[in-house]
N, C-alpha and C positions, 0 to 999 in steps of 0.2 A: 904162711905169708910168702915164702920163697916161690911157690907156684904162681901166686898173683903177680909177683915181680917179673917172673919169666913170661907170663902172659902179656904184660904191658910192654916188655921189650920186643916180643914177637910182633905185637900189634904195631908198634912204632916202625919196625922194620918193614912190615907189609905196606904201611902207608907210605914209607919212604921210597919204596920201589914202584909206587904208582897204583897200587890196588885201592879201589874206592873205600872210603871210611866205613860205610855200612857193611860191606862185604868183609872187611878186615875184622870188624867187631864181631860179626857173626861167626867167622872162622875160629877166632881165638876163644870166644866164650863157649861155643859148642864143643870145641876140642878140650877146653879146660874142664867143662862139666862132665864130659865123657870120662876124663881121667879121674875126676874127684868122686863122682857118684854112680857112674856106669850108664849104660844105654837106656834102661827102663826109666830110671829117675830123671835122666836128661830129657827124655820125651815127655815125661809127666810134668816137668817144669816148663819146657819150651812152649808146647801147644797152648796151655791156658794163659801163659804170659802174653803171647801174641794176641789171642782173642781179647783178653782183658783190656789191653791198652788200645787196641784198634776200636773197641766198642765203647770206650769211655765217652760219655756225653760232653765232658769238658773239652775234649780234643776238637770239637766242631768249631771252636773259636778260631783256630788257625786257618782252615779253608775259608771261613767267612770273612776274616780280615784280608786275606789274600785276594778273594773275589772282589771285595770292596775296592781295593787298590787297583786291581786290573780293570775293572769297569771304568774307573776314573781315568786310568792311563790310556786305554785304547779308545775311549770316547773323546779325549782331549778336554775333559771337563775342567782340568786344573791348569790349562796352558796360560791363562791370563794372570796367574798369581804373581809372576815376576814383574809384569808390566805395572801392576798396582804398587808393588814395593818400590819399583824404580821411580815412579812419579812422586812418592813421598820421601824417599831417602837418597835419590840419585844425585842431588846437589851437595850432599855432605862430602867431606874429604874421603876419598876412596868410596864414594857413594854407591857406585855400581856393585862393588864387592859386598858392601853392607846390604844392598838390596837382595843379593843372592842369598845371604845368610837369612834375612827376613823371610824371603820366599821359601826357603827350605823349612823354616819353622812352620809356616802356614801349610805347606805341602805335607809335612810330617803329621799334621793333625788330620789329614785325609787319607794317608797311606803309610803303612809301616815298612815300606821297602826303600832302602837307601839307593839301590840301583835305579829304581824308577825315578827317585828324586833327582839323581844326577842327570838322567836323560831328559826328563820333562823340563826341569828348570834350565838345564844347560842348553837345550835347543834354542831357547829365547835369549838367555843371558850371554852366552859366549859371543854371538855376532855383535851384540850391543857393546860389550867390553872391547872387542877387537876394533870396532869402528871408532871407539873413543880413544884408542891408543894404549890400552892396557897391555903389558907384556903377557905373553902366553903362559909363562910360569905362574903368574898371579891369577889370571882369569881361569885357567883350568884347575889350579890348586884350590881356589876357593870353592869351585863347584864340587870337586871330589871330596875336599876336606869337610865342607859343611853338609854334604849329603848324608853323613852318618847321624845327623840330628833326627832323622826319621826312626832311628832305632831307640831313641829316648822319648821323644814326644809321642804320647799315646794317640792312636792305637799302635803299639809296637809289637810286631810279630816275634821279635827276639825276646821281648819281655814275657810273652805268652809261653814260649818254649821253655824258658827258665822256670816259670811257675809250674808248668806241667812236669818237668823233670824232677823238681825237688818238692812237689806237692805244697806249693805256697799259693795263697789266694791271688788270682790274676788281677782282680779289681784293685787291690792295695798296691800291687806292683805298677799298674798303669798310672794310678794317681801319683805314686811316688816318683815317677819319671818326669812330672811336669816341671817342678822347680829346678832339678839338675839340667833339664833340657833348656829352659829359659836362661839359666845361669851360663851355660855353655855358649848359647847364642850371643848373650850380652858381652861375654869376654872376647869371643871372636870379633864382634863388631867394634868394641873399644880398641882392641889392638890394631885392627885395620885402620881405624880413624887416626890413632895417635902415631903409629909407626909407618904406615903406608900412605897416608893421606897426601903428604907432600911430594911423593914420588910418582904419582899418577895424576893425569888430568881429571878435571871434574867432568861430569856428564855434560856434553855440549847442548843437550836439549833441556829447555826450561818449560815447566808446566805451571799454569795458573792455579790458584786455589780452587777455582770452579772445576778445573780438570781433575785435580786431586780428589775432590769430594765425589765427583761423578764416577771416578775409577773404583771407589769403594763398593759400587753395586756388584762388581764381579766377585766380591768376597762372600756374597750371600750363600754360595754353595758351601764354602768352608764353615760358615756359621751354622748351617743346617746340620752338617755332619758332626761338628763338635757337640751341638746340643743333643743330637740323636744318640751319640755314644757316651760322652762323658756326663752329660746331663742326666741321661737315663741311669747310669751307674750311681752317680752322686745322690739322686733323689730316691733311689731304691726301686725305680720302676722296673729295672731289668738287671740281671746279673751280667758279669763280664762276658760270659758265653752268649747270652741272649743279645747283648749289645753288639756282638759281631754280626749276627744275623740282621739285627735292626739297622746297623750301619750299611750293610750290603744292600738291603732293601731300599734304604734312603737314597743311596747313590744310583740305584736302578731307576727309581722314580725321578730323580733329578735329570738323568740322561733322557728319560721319556719326556719330561716337561720341556727341556731345552732342545728337543728334536735331534739328539745325537745318537739315538738308539738305532741299531741296524742288526740284521741277523749275523753279518760277518763280524761285527764288533762283539756281539754276545758269544759267538763261537770262539773267537780269539781269547776272550776273557775266561770262559769256562775251561778251555783247553789248557791255558797257561796255569790256571788255578789247580787243575787236576795234576798236572806234571809237578808243579812246585810242592803241593801238599803231599803227594805220594813220596817224593824224595825226602821230605822232612819226617814223615811218619816212619818210613823204613829206617832212617837213621835213629830215631827215638826208640823204636822197638829193639833195634840192635843194641843200643846203649843200655836199655833196661836189662837185657839178657847179660850184657857185659858186667853190669853192676851186681847181678846175682852171682856171677862167677867170682867177682872180687870179694863178695861177702862170704861165700862158701869157702874160699881159699884162705880166709882169715886176714886178707890184706887190708880191708877197710878198717877192721877193728885194730889191727896191728899198727897201722899208720897213725890212727887217732891216739892210741896209747903211747906210741913213740913221740908224738908231738907233745903230749902232756909231760912225759918224762924229760924231754929235752928242755922244757922250761923256757922256751923262746917267748919273748914278749909279743903282744899282739902286733906291734909295728914291724917287728922282724918277720913274723909270720906273713903279714900282709905284703911286705916287700918281696918275699919269696913267691907268693901267689902272683903278684904283678909280673915278676920276672918270667914265671912259667907261661903266663898268657902272652907276653910279648914274644917269647921264643916260638910258641906254637902258632901265633898269628902270622908269622912269616911263611907258614907252610899249610895251614888249615883255615877254613872259613869259620865264621862265627858259630853256626850251628854245630859243626864238627868239634870245635873247641869245647863247647859246653858239654856235649855228650861224652867227650873223652875225659874231662876233668872233674865234673860235678860229682860223679859217684864217689870220688876220693876226697876232693877238696871241700865239698859242702859239709860233710860230717866233721872235718877238721875245723872248719870255720865256726860251726855251731859249738863245738867243744871249747873253742877259744872265747866264746861269748859274743860273737858277732851277731848283729841283728839280721835276720834272713832277708827282710825287704831291703835294707841298706846294702847287704852283700850282693843282692840281685842287681841293684842299680850299678854297683861298682863292676860286676862281671859284665853287664851289658856295655858299660863304657869301655872296658878292656876289649870287648868284641868289636866296638867301634874302630879301634885302632887296627884290628885285623883286616877290616875291609879297605884300609888305606895303605897297608904295607905290602910291598912286593915279596914274592912273586905271585901271590894269589889274591892280592887286593882288588876285589871286584869293582870297587868304585873307580879305580884307575882306568880299567878297561871300559867301563860304562862311559866315563868322561871322554876317553879317546874316541869312542864311537860317534860323538857329536863334534869332535875336533880332530878328524883323521890326519890332518897335516902336522899336528903337534907330536913330536917324539914322546914316547912313554917316559923317557928319562926326564924330560922337562916337567911333565905332570908330577912325577915323583918328587922333584925338587920343590915344586909348588905346594905339595901336600905335607912335606916334612914339618914346616912350622905349625901346622894344625895338629899333628901328632904330638908335638912338644906341648902344645896348649892343652890337649886332652890329658896328658900325663899330669900337668899342673892341676887341672880340675879334679882328677881322680884323687889327688892328695888333699885338695881343699875339702872334698866331701868326706875323706877319711877323718880329718881333724874336726870337721863340723858335720857330723852325720845327720843332724836335724834337717839339713837341706833335703835329704832323701826321705826322712821319716815323718816330718812335720805334718804334711797334708794327709798321708794315710792314717796317722794317729788322730788327727783332728776329725776326719770324716767318718772313720770306722771305729768309734769308741765302743 
C-alpha cells in the first residue's frame, strides 16, 4: 500500500508542476509496474491493456456523441433555442436569465458539451441581457453557471466516460440524469425568479401568443434528436452505444435538410471530434493502467479495508468524497478528476453500499462544479469568449451562487437518491 501512496503523491506533484494528466498517469503507473513486477510483466500488462480498451465497441459512443454536438455547433442548428425560450419566459421576473436556463436544458438534450452550451446560448443571450440592462455579473454568471446542465441532461459525454471507467451501463446512467437535470434547472429558475426578479428589469420586448406558438417550430430539431436518442434507448430499438451513432446521423440529416451542410462545416466537426476523442481516450487508457498499478500495489484493497475498519458512516464518507472533488476541481478538469479518483473512490463507495448509478450522478454533478471553479473552470473562459469586455473576476462572482446551488442539489439527491434511480429502475427492470 505504501508504494501506491508514493505513486499518488508523485502523480500529484507532476500534475502540480504542469505535466499533462495523461502523461503523469503513464509515467507513474509504468514506473510503479516496473518496480513491482519487472520489465517483462509490465510489457505483458501494458500492451494488451492499451489494445483492449482502444478496441472496445462501447467506446464508440464517445466520439459519436461528440460528433453529434459538433455538427450541431458548427452548423448553427441550435442557435434559435434561446429565442424560443425568451419568447415564452422573457416576461417573467428575471425572465431573460430564466430563458438562458431553459435554453441550456434544450441545448443539453442535443449536445453533451458544457463549453459548446455556453458559447452557443451565450452568443444570443448575452447581447439581449445587456440591452435589457442586466448587470454583467448576472448575465455572464447564468450563462456559465447553467452551461453545466449539458453534463447532466442526456446525451452526456461525462456520464458516458463515468460508465466506461467503472463498467456501468451507459443507458441507465443517461436515463438517470434526466430528473436531476430537470430538478437543477427548476431550482436555478425558481431562485432567479424569487431572489433576482426584483433587481433586474423585465424583457422590454413583448411577444404575442401567436408569435410564441410560431416560435415552437424551431424546436422540431430538438424533438427529433431526443426521440432519436432517448426514444431509441427507452423502446429498446438501440443500445446507448448505437444511439450515439443514430443521434450523429440524425443531426447530419437535419443539417442536410435545413441546408446548413458544407464541406468546411463537416471538416471542422470531424477534426474537432478526432482531437477531443483522442484526448479523452488517451486519458482513459492512462487511467486504466494507473488503476492496475494501484491494484497490484495493494492500495485499492488497503484503502477499502481501511474505510471498513474506520467505521465511518455513509454521510461522513460522502462528505469526504465531496471535499476531495471540490479540492481537485480547482486544478483539474472533469475527465481528469474522474480518471484520478474513480480507481480508488469507486470501490470504497461500493463497499459502503452506495448505488453505482446514484453515485455516478453525484460524481457528474461534482464534476459540474469543476467546470465553474477557477483556475481551470472551462465554462468561465468559454463565457468570456462571447463577452470579452467582462473581466474574468466578474464572471467568477456571477457563477459562485450557482456553485452553492449545485452543492445544495448534491445533498438533496444524497438524502433522496430516488431522484437519480427512479427512472432507471422503472425503465430497465
